[in-house]
N, C-alpha and C positions, 0 to 999 in steps of 0.2 A: 607860743614858745613854751619849748618843754625846758626843765631841769633836771639835771643829775649832780649826783657826787662820784666821782669815780676814786676808790682806796687807794692809798701807796701800794706799791707792789716791790717786793722782794726778790731775788734769787738765791738758790744756791750755792752757798762756797764747796770747793771740792774736798774733797776727806785728806786731813794733813799729814796721814799715816799712807795714802797711798804713796808708791814705791816711786812714781813718776811726777810726785808734788812740786819736790825742790826743781827739778828741772823746769816747768812750767813757771811756777812762781817766780823763778830767776832771770827767766826770758819776759814777764811780763811785768816784774818790776813791784809787783803786789799780788796781793794772794788771789790766787786765780778760781773763777766758778766752775761749778759741776761740770758744765758743758763744755767749757775750753778743755778740760781735761779729759773728758771724753772722747772730744774730738781728736785730740792728741793723741788718743792712746787706740784711734782707729787707722791706724798705718796699714792695719793687713788688707782693709778693705780696699775692692778698686775705687767706688764711688761713694765720698760720705755728704748724706745732705742734713746740714744743722738748720733746723726753722725754729730756731728759739726767738725770741720777742726781739723787735727793733730796738736800740738801743742798749742790747743787753752782751755787746762784745764778740760779736762771731767774726768781725773780719780778723780781730786778736786770733782767734780760736784757730781759724785758716790759716795764718802766717807761722803757725807754730811749726810747721810741717817743714820750714825752712831750717830749722835747728840741723834734723837729721840729715837733709839734703847738702847743707854746708859740712858738716860732720864728713860726709861718705864723700863728699867733692878732695878735700883735705886730705883726708887718709886713704883713698882708694881710686881718685881722680875721675871720680864718675860723672855723669851728665848730672847738673845739678839745677839747670834752667826751667824758671817757672814763667805761667804764662796766666797773665792776669785781667779777667775780663770784664768789664763794669759797663753798663749802659747810657750814660752821661757823661760828654766831656769835664762838666764841672766835677762829678764825682773821681772820674779818674786822676783830676789836680789833686783830691784829699788822698785819694789812696796812695797816689805816690809820694806825698806827704807821712802818709802812714806808714809806707811798708819801709821807706829811706829811714823813718825813724826807730823800728823794730830791727834793721841791720845792724845801724850805727850803734845802738843800745847795748846788741848782743856779745858784740860786733860777729859780722858771717860775714861771707868770703863774696857777698853778693854788691852786682853792680844794679844799678834800679833805673831804669828807661821808660819813659811816657812817650806814648806816639798816638797822636791822631794826624786826622788831614792836614791840618793848617802847621801841626808840630814837624810832619814829615817835610813836607816844603821848605821849612823855616832851617832846621836842622840839615837838609842838603844842599840848600843855598850859601849855608856857612863854612860846611865842613868837609863836604864831598867835591872829587873832582867836578869839572865840567863834562866830562865825558858821560855821566851818570845823570839822564835828562829825563827819563821818561820815570813817573811815581812808582812801577812796579821793581823797575833795577834797584831806585832810590831805596823802597823799603827792603828789599832782600837783603842787600850791602849793611843796612844797621840790623838788621837783623842776624846776618853772618856772623857782622864783628859790631856790636855797640860801641867797644871803643872810639869807632870810626868816628862817632858822630857826638862823642861824651869827654869834658873838660873835669880834671880833678881840683879840688879847692884852691891849686895854687894858677890857675888857669893853663894847665900843661895835659898833655893829651893823657890817659889815661894808659898806665903800662901793664903790662903782664900779663897772663889770662886770666880772668874772672867767669863764674858761672854768672846769668843774670837773671832778674826778674823784669819782664816786660808788663808792660801796665798799656792796655790798647782797650778801643771801645771794638763792640762787634761788627762794626761795617766792616773794618780793615780784618778782624779776623774773617768775614765772609768775603770780601775780596780777594782775601789770599787762597783762600780755600775753594771758592766756586767761579775760579778761573777767568775773572771780568777784566782782565787785561792782556797786554803781548801774552802770546801762548808759548816761548820760551820762558819768559820771567815768568808765567804763571806756574809752570812745571818747579819751576826753582822754588818760588813761594810754598806752593802746594807741601812740597818735601821739607820746607823748611819748619812748617806748624806741624806737621805730622812727626818731624821725627827730632827735633829740636827741644821739647818741653816735657821734662818728667813729670811734673808737677802742674794741673790745672786748677784754676779759680775762677768759678763763676759768680759773680757778686750778684743781688738781687734776681734770683733765676723765676720769680713770679712775673716780672716785669714785662715776658715775653709774651706776643701773641702765640697764635699755633703754628702759625709758619714759620718764623723763627726759633720756635721748640722744635720744630723738626727738623732745622739748618743745623742744632747741635745736638740732637740726635744720631744725624748723621756723622758728624766726627766721633760718638763716642760707637755708635757701629764699627765704623773704619778702624778705631784702634781695638774694637775684643776683636774684627778677622783677622785682624793685622799681626796677634796676639802679643800688642805693647801692652797689656795688663799683665804678662809672667816675663820672670829672668830678673837679673840682678838691675837692671835699669827699668822697671816696671814702672808703667804711669800709675798716678792718680789722681781722682777728678773731687775737686771741692763743691758745692753746689749750696749756696746761702739765701736763704729764703723768709721772712718774718709772715710770710702769707700761704704757704703750699696750696696749690689745687688737686683735688684728687686726679684729674684726669692727667698731670703731670706725674703722678706716684704711677699710673697706670703704665702709662710709657714707657718709664724709666725700669719699670720692672721688667716688661720685654724686652730688655734688654739681656736680660739672665746673667747680669753680673754681681759681685758679691758687693750688697749696698749697705750702708753702717746707717741708718738716722736715729741725728743725734735730736730726739724732740721732748719739749716739755713732760714732765710724767711726776707727777706731785709722788707717786708711790716709791718712784726710785730716789727721790732725795728724802725721805722722811729718817729725821736723826740728824740730818746735816746742819750746819748752823747756816744762817740768812745774812744776807747784806741788802740795802735798800737800792733799788732799780730805778723805780719812778714815781715821783710824788704824787701827793693826792691833787688832785685837779677839779674844779668846780667848771661843769660843763651845761652849754646852752646852745639847744636844738634849735632851729630857725628854719620855717619852710620855704623852699624854693618856690613854692607855687604864691606864697602870699606876698613875696616880696618883686617886686616890678625887673627891678637890675639884680636880682640875687646878691651876691656879696658886696657890689657896688652900694647898694641901697641901707645894704646894713651898714660896711665899716663906715661909708660914708654921712651915717644920720647924727645928728646933735648927741646922742646920748652915747653911740660910741665912739664919736670923738672925744668925748668929754672924759669917756671913761680911760682911752686910749692914755692922752695925757696926764692924766691921773695916777695910771701906774707907771708914765715915764716918769714921773716928776718924781716919782718913790723908789727909781734908781732900778726898775726893773726893765727890760728886755724881752720883745716881741716880733713876731712875725705874720703876715698876712700871706696866704698862698691862695691861689685860684689856679683853676685848670685852663683858663684864657687869659692871655697877653692883655686885650683890650680892659677886662675889668682891673687890673695891677696895675697899668698904667691913668684907667681913670681915677682907682682909688689913690695913685701916686699926686696926681693933680688935687687933691682934697687933703693931704697930709705935707707935701714938701714946704708948707708953711712956719712948719714946726723948727726955725733957725737953733733952737737950742738943742737940740738932736740930731743926729745923723741918721736920714731915711735915706733907704740904699737900695736898687732892685737887682734881682740876680733872675734873667730870663735869659732867653734863645736872642733877643736881639742885642744883648749887653756884649763888650767890646771887653778885654782884659782889665783895663784901668777900671772901669765900670765894676766888675764883679769884685776886684780888689778892695774896691773901696766897700763894696755889699756887706762884705766880711766882716766887718768893725764896723757895721751899724748898729744901733740903736734899737729901730725898726727896721725889718728887714721884708720886702714886698717882693713874693717871687712864684714864679711858675711851676711846674713838675718839676724841674730840674733839681728840684732840692726834695722831692717826695720819697726819691730812691736813695734812702742810705745815707743824705745827707746830714752830716754833724756841722749842727752852729756852734763853731768853736770860740771857746774865747780863754785866752789863756791866767791860769790861777787863778780860775772864779772858783768862789766856795759852793755854790751851787746851781742850781739846773741854768743853761746857756740860756735858754726861751722859757719865759717867765708867761707869756701870755702867746695865744695863736687864735686867730680868725681866719675861715678858710670854708672853701666848698668842697661838696663831693658828688660826685652822681653815684661813682661804684663802691663795693666793699672795698677793694684795694684801694681805693682813692684814699677813704674816710678813716681805715686803719693805719694806713703810713702817714698821712696827715695830721693824725693827732699823735701820733708816736714820734715826731718832732720835738714836745715838749715834754715837761718834768723829768728830764732826762739828769739823775743824779747818782749814777754808779759812780764808786769812788770819790763822791764830792764827801765835803765834812757836813754839809747841812743838805739835810734831806727831807725836810717836812715842811717847808714853806709850799702853800698848794698854790696850783698854779690855776689858768683861767683858759678855757677854751670856748670859741662861740663860734659854731659851724653852720653853714645854709646846706639842707640836705633835704632830699625828696621828701614827698609829706609820709610816702609808705612809713620810713623810717619814726617817725615822731607819731602816729597810731600803732606802731609796732609796741612804741616806748611808753605809750599813753599809762600803762598800768604801775610804769614804775618811776612815774613823775616824784621828785622827790627824795628819793632811796639812794642808797650808797651801793654801786656795784664796784665789783673788780673788775678787770681789763680783760680777762677770758671771759666772765659774761658778758659784756659788752660786745665783746668781739662774736659772740656766737650768735647773739640776737640781729647785728650788723650781718652778716654772713647770712643767715635765713631771710634777710626782707632785701638786700640792696642786690642788685645783680652783680657778676663777674666782670672786672674790666675786659678781659681775653676769655669770652666765653664762647667764642665758635672755634671746636675743634676738628670737622670732619676734614679740612682739608687734608691733615695729615694722612688719612684713610683713602682718600681719593684723590690727591693732587701733590703732595710731599715727592713721592716717587719719581717722577719726571724731573722735578728741579732737581732731584739728589743725583740726577742722574747726568748731568751737566760734568760737576768734577769725577761722577766715575769713569766717564767715557773721556775727560782731560787727561787722569790718569792712567788710563789702559793703553792711549797713545804712545807712552813710554817703556812700554812693555816689549821685550824682543819675543817671547814665546809666551804661549796658552793665553793671549790676549783677551779673547773671546771669551773663555770657561773661567778668567778669573774676575772678568768685569759680570760676566752674569752673575756668578757665584755670591760677590757683593751686592748685587743687584737684588738677589732672593732674601740676603739678609736682610735689607733694608724692607723689604715687604712684608717680613715678620716682624721686625719692629714698629713700623707704621701701621700692622694691622691692615695692610693693603686690600682694600676690595674691588681696584678698578681690573678690569679683566684685558687690560696694556701687557703682551710681551716684550720680553727682552727686547728684542728683535725690533719689535713696532718703535718702541722709545728711542733704541740707538737710532733708528730711521731717521725718526722726527730731531733729535737732537742734532744730526750732523748737518742736515738740513737748516735749523736756525744757525749753529754756528758758520754754516756758507753764507747765510744773508745779513747776519752781523756787523763781517767782516766788511761787506756790503754797503752797509746801513746809508752810511753819510752821500754815496754814489747815489744811492736810489732816491734818498729825499732832494739831493740837488735834481734828477731826472725827473721827479713828479712837483718840484716846488717851480712854477714858472709864471713870471709876472705879468705876461702877455697871452691872453687865451688864443691865439692863433699860432702861439709857440709850440712844437712840439719836440721834445726829449727821448730819446730812446737809446739809451745805452749798454753797455754789457752788464750792470746790475740791474734792469727792467728786463732783459732777454732772459737771464739766469732764472729770474723768478717766472718769469712764463713756461721755460723748459720744467722747473719745478711743478709745475701743476699742471703741465702736462704729461707729466708721470706718471705709470698706472699704478694705484695704492696699494693693489694687491700682491706686489712684489717689494719686500722690506730688504731688498738690496744693500749693498755698501756702497752702490754706486748715486753719487750724489751731481745731478747733470747741472754743469755749468757751462753757458755760452763763452764763447772766444771774440775776439774786437770784429771778425769777417760775420759771422752770424750776426752779430748786433747793427754793425753798418749795412748789410743786407735786408734787415727788419725795420730798420730805421728809413731807409729809402723807400720801400715799398708801402711804408704806411704815412710817409709825406704824401704819396701822389693823391691829388685832389681826387681821382677816380675811386678812393678805397677810404673815404673819409669814412662811411659808417663802421666799416671792419676797425679804422683807426677810433672810433668811439667806443667800440665792443674793448677793444683792448685796453682803452684807459680807464674803462670802467673796472676791468677785472684789474688790472694793473693795481688802483685803487683801494679794491677789497682785498686783493692779496697782503697788501700793505697793512691792511686794518688787521690782519691775520696776525702779521710779524708781529706787530705792537700787542696785540692780544698776548701772545706767548713770551713778548719780552718781559711783561708784568710780574710774572713768575721770581724771574731774575733778579732781584731786589733784597736787601736785608730792612731796610726803612723803606716807608711807604712809595711805591710806584708811582703816583700822583706828585708831581709837585708843581706848585704855582710858578709861574713867572717872577722872577726875581727883580728887585728895582733899588737903585743905589738914591738912598734918600738924604738930603740937606735938611737937616732937623736944629734950626739955631736954638729952639727953646726946649730941645731936649723934651720935646712929648713920647717920643716912639723907645726912646732910649738915652744914655748918657754921653754919647759922642755926637759932635756935631755931624759926621757923616755915618750911615750905616746902613747895610745891605739887608734887607728885608724880604718876606713877600709881597709884591703888589696889591695883591687881594685885600692882605691886611689890610695896608695903609689907603687903599680904596675906602676900604668898608666903614675906616673907623676913622680918617681925617680929612679936612678940606686941602686939596694939595695942587700944584702946578705941574701938569704932566713934559715929558719930553722925551722923544726917541732919539735924540740927536746923539751921535756918536762923538762929534766934536764937545759938548757938554759932559757926556759921559766918562771920557779921558779926561777931560780938566779937571772933574771932580775925584776920578778915582786915583789920581795924581796926590790927595790928602788923606786919603785912606788908608789906615792900618794894615799892612799886610797884602796889599794889591788888589783887585778885583778879577773874578772869576770871568770865563768868555763866555758863560752864560746867561750874565747882565746884560739885558739889553736896553734899559729903561730908566730913566731918573727921575726925581721928583722933588720939588721944596715943600716941607711940609707948612702949613699954616698955622693950622687950629686944629681942636676935634671938632668934629660933625659935633652939632647940636642934637641930630636922628643919625644914631648909627644906623648904617642901610643892612638891612637885611637883602643877602645876594643869593641868588640862583642862575639859573643858565638854561639859554636858551639855544634852540639849532632849527635850522631848515633845509633836510634832507634834498639831496639834486634828484629827481628823476624816481623816487619810490613816492609809492602811494603809503596811505595808512598801515594797509594792510601788509605790504611787502618790508615797511622799516619794521613793524613789529616782529613779522618774523625771522629778521636779519638780526634784531638787537636787542630784543625783550626777552629776559628772561636766562639769559647767556651770559657769560665773561665776553665782552666786546670792546672795540676800541676803535675811534675813528676820530677826525679834526672838525673843524668848523664852526667847535660850540663858541658860544658869547655869554659874556658874564651879562646879569641884567639885574638892575636894583629894583625893589617889590613896593618901592616909596616913589617912584616915579623921576628918581634923581639919576642923572644920566652918567653909567660908568666911561671912564676915560677913554677915548678910541684907540689911542695910543696900546691900550693893557689890552682890550679886544684883539687889536691887529698881533699881539703877540702871544696872546694863549690863544685865537682862531689856529694856528698854525701847527701848533701842538696835539701830537696825538694822544687820547687821553682813554684812559682802559674804566670800563665802568659796568656795571650793574643795572639796569634799568626793568621797572614794572611800570603798567598802569596804574594811576593813584587809587583806582577804585576795583575792588574783586577780590577773589580767595587769595592771588599773590601779596597782595598790598596788606590785606588782613596777615598775611605769615611773614612779613617782612615788618610791619608794624609789633608784631608778638617776638622779634629777636630783637627789635630795637629795648623792649621792656626787658630784655632777660638777659641784655650786656649793655655794652657800652656804645654799641655801633649807633654811628650820624649818616644821617642821610640829607640830600639836598632835592629840590625843585627841578626838574627840568618841563619846561614848555617846546614842544615839537611844533612847527608851522607847517601844515602841511599844502600850502594853499588853498586851493577850491574846498578841500575836505576841512577847513579849519585848525584852529588850536587844540593842541590835547597834551593834558598834564601826563606827569610820569614821576615816581619815586626815585631818585638818583643815587646810588651809592660808589664811589670814584675811589680808582687806586688799586691799595691791596688790601683791603676791606671788602671791595667787589672781588675779588678772587676768592677772598674767604667765605662770603655769601653765596657765590657760584657755585662752592662745594657741599653746600650745605644742604644736601639731597633732599633728607626728609624733613626738611623746613619748608624751602623754598619749591614750589611745584615747577611742571617743564612744559605748559602750556603750549608753546613755541615750538617745541622740540621736531615734532614730526612736521611740521612744515618748512622749518628751518632744513631740516635735512633735505629735505626736496625742491628748496628754493635754492640754494647754496649747491651748484655744480665745480666750481672752481676752486679748491685749494691746494695749499701747501703743505700742508699739516694734516695730522690723522689723529687727534687725543683722544677724539670719544670710546668710550669702554665698550670691551662686544657687550 
């Protein structure tokens, strides 16, 4: 264990003689900080990047632009709508409160509407006519006219025209921009998001991985290419980040826009009065290698429990933050006997009531939902809202963000009461700080050492250069379909502009990418049919419909002709093919067709992994009856079935009847994707380590590795296995095995495994173990990366080798796509 002292930190106040000082001070009802005034004054820039420290009022700085927008609307009737994007739903709720308060305090013309998937569904149910049934048309109506789902303080419909602030998560932004729904509705949503918002705020910009960064870069490139950064209603974008990455700055510079960077600069604030921002803090660092269960071992120890009890007894408040839900729930079991104090959980498993309770807790236990900009609010509290912190951190981003939750005293009357922070960290950080033990460091000094030692959370960026152009072309193509003239020329101009921003190194031409995307869209429309035709419960049953016939026609089309023609089968062709293949005399041909069809379906799901904002790997969900509230504070909770099986003894069921009965007691209803239910009995005595197994049909080890290793791939039939010999519920494996999973795999030893392990050390990449049973050739182990992480790894061409590329190219002669670079 290593101990340090962190010095108090102050921030420079704005110059009271500045011409804009009074406007900003009046808007904030307090003396503004220097960076807040600078952010307001950067009105002429296309993009403002505020990278001041966490807890220094960056959100308020971004909102100051609303003052001018509201005046512009009232005086000139110009567009004043604002789009505010934040990465977590908990942060959306916080920002909704922040924006409403800012609008009310000033007062501004704006309405404020917060939307996430659950809120869209709830608002549509209560306020929209029955004709609005699909998610896309509901969302379109709400953005077109927020008054359609809003009531005033008297419970009446909001009257009159108003500009508005739309507070959303990036999932809705991606859904609208990347055309994931009904084509007609998606064109409307695309236009809404491009045309409607004059000012765009993206909070916690460092949070996003390379794929998500590329999505935002696409939007900014679109605005640039279509001249939205010019004119009387010109756009402005404000990006907020406390931990900026050099790679992000590089890609922002590629936009060739006027960027104002508001960053800490001591030379710039010489002579300005300062105000306390962060209280002094005593910091203890514990080695994760020395603690069997990491934060659970630290927080559950008697010394820590006594310390926490003493802090609470003295009227202090605290938080325990971990990357892992299982750790938070284990710690909760060790602290929920503190009957004199409120102990709350703020996690992804918690429903609304539990989250509201947690906001008032004396001791809050939380997963990364609070990492990202979350403020622990205590009304009229004289000192920091969090006096003590216990947390774990693997990456530099996690450490700096979590440490920044404590000690915030900006605007507080009491600013010099020391806080406590105990952190479980990789041993490398303790070694790096050994010479500074017992010393007092400033926050910038500590942050610099942390940045030198710990890996980036999002350190895999090659996807932007080699894969993002394909993903971005999906909305480019969708937009192109609405054009009457010069369609291909305008699409190709945008395609080339994106290539410049992304530094694209792919040899794929515009025609080739367009050819692939058209085929992907056609198959996406037929995905359900295709799955229905391939998922048979009877081995002798054979289905071959229009979707299968279309798939085979695509595979047969010549690859050297990237024409606009997408071959689509008709009913007669499908029936003729089905009759021919059902003939017992054609059994051998049918077997080849079935194998080819499954291989092509795998190729479709490999392509589909590109088109998700969050992780494309989503384990089966289960509805859990949890009477002892071991998982969350509600009796019924929907959560990952794998997480439940790994951490709890439970009774499992795949009965639709039981699921229906329990779903009736669940707030907000149940999604159609939930097909499992269970009753949680107790925490497992030993948490299961889950890995994956696979038994490929009719493939030797050599053939399997040529097809699936060292490349982005997808297949189904995976089983979940426990490393300690405890069986995984068969209901879970039945559900899991049906799903196609996108993955990247390499043999457990060799140069590719070494490269992948190096990448793990340099980033926060997580891997699994896969055991493949080749029958007579025995069982062999592979390192496995799942979902979106697999996509990112597959693009790291100068890190991961391509040992099997030549063999794979020769072995796979059936394709529906042609993604490979020239």
